[in-house]
C-alpha positions in Angstrom: 82.5 -27.0 -95.3 82.7 -25.0 -98.5 84.8 -26.2 -101.4 86.8 -24.1 -103.9 83.7 -23.5 -106.0 81.6 -22.4 -103.1 79.7 -25.7 -103.1 78.8 -27.2 -99.8 80.5 -30.5 -99.2 78.1 -33.4 -98.5 77.4 -34.0 -94.8 78.5 -37.2 -93.2 75.5 -39.3 -92.6 73.7 -41.2 -89.9 70.6 -43.1 -89.0 67.7 -41.6 -87.3 65.1 -43.7 -85.4 61.4 -43.2 -85.6 58.2 -45.3 -85.2 58.5 -46.1 -89.0 62.0 -47.6 -88.6 65.5 -46.2 -89.3 66.1 -43.5 -91.9 69.6 -42.8 -93.3 70.4 -39.2 -94.3 73.7 -37.8 -95.6 76.7 -39.3 -97.3 77.7 -43.0 -97.0 81.2 -43.5 -98.4 84.4 -45.2 -97.4 85.2 -42.2 -95.2 81.8 -42.6 -93.3 81.4 -46.4 -93.2 83.2 -47.2 -89.9 81.5 -44.4 -88.0 78.1 -45.3 -89.5 78.5 -49.0 -88.5 79.6 -48.1 -85.0 76.6 -45.8 -84.6 74.2 -48.5 -85.9 75.5 -51.1 -83.4 74.4 -48.8 -80.6 70.8 -48.8 -81.9 68.3 -51.6 -81.4 67.1 -52.9 -84.8 63.9 -51.2 -85.8 60.8 -53.0 -84.6 59.2 -52.4 -88.1 62.2 -54.0 -89.8 62.4 -51.1 -92.2 65.5 -49.2 -93.1 64.9 -46.2 -95.4 67.9 -45.3 -97.4 66.2 -42.6 -99.5 68.0 -39.8 -97.7 71.4 -40.7 -99.0 73.0 -37.6 -100.6 76.2 -39.2 -101.9 77.3 -42.8 -101.7 79.9 -45.2 -103.1 80.1 -49.0 -103.1 80.9 -48.9 -99.4 77.2 -48.2 -98.8 76.4 -51.6 -100.1 78.8 -53.2 -97.6 77.1 -51.2 -94.8 73.7 -52.4 -95.9 74.9 -56.0 -96.1 76.4 -55.7 -92.6 73.0 -54.5 -91.3 71.3 -57.5 -93.0 73.9 -59.9 -91.5 73.3 -58.4 -88.1 69.5 -58.8 -88.4 69.9 -62.4 -89.5 72.2 -63.1 -86.5 69.5 -61.7 -84.2 66.8 -63.7 -85.9 65.3 -60.6 -87.5 64.6 -59.4 -91.1 65.3 -56.0 -92.5 63.6 -54.4 -95.5 65.8 -51.9 -97.2 63.6 -49.2 -98.8 64.4 -46.2 -100.9 67.8 -47.4 -102.2 69.1 -44.8 -104.7 69.1 -46.0 -108.3 72.9 -45.6 -108.4 73.4 -48.1 -105.5 70.8 -50.5 -106.9 72.8 -50.4 -110.2 76.0 -51.2 -108.3 74.3 -54.1 -106.5 73.2 -55.5 -109.9 76.7 -55.1 -111.3 78.3 -56.8 -108.3 75.6 -59.6 -108.4 74.5 -58.8 -104.8 71.0 -57.4 -105.4 69.3 -60.5 -104.0 71.2 -60.0 -100.7 69.7 -56.6 -100.4 66.1 -57.7 -100.8 
């Protein structure tokens, strides 16, 4: 979708699955969160335990809530998830909110 300035609006994001784990690509904001979580519930957690977030194009604090929900799900299934490639902006928010240890 093109904006008034001719800029392309960020694409709603999703997880893709590979042998390396899950990789998130696209936006992850309040508008995307419910759909992203619903989609993730349909996926088996990655065997590698790796979730790569380096493909995030745009995110807000809701992205932290999604990541924490994934970590809670993994814990409830007796699994661990390693979150890799967290954009610096989200890492800074996690530090500001005091939840960076929950994302480790």
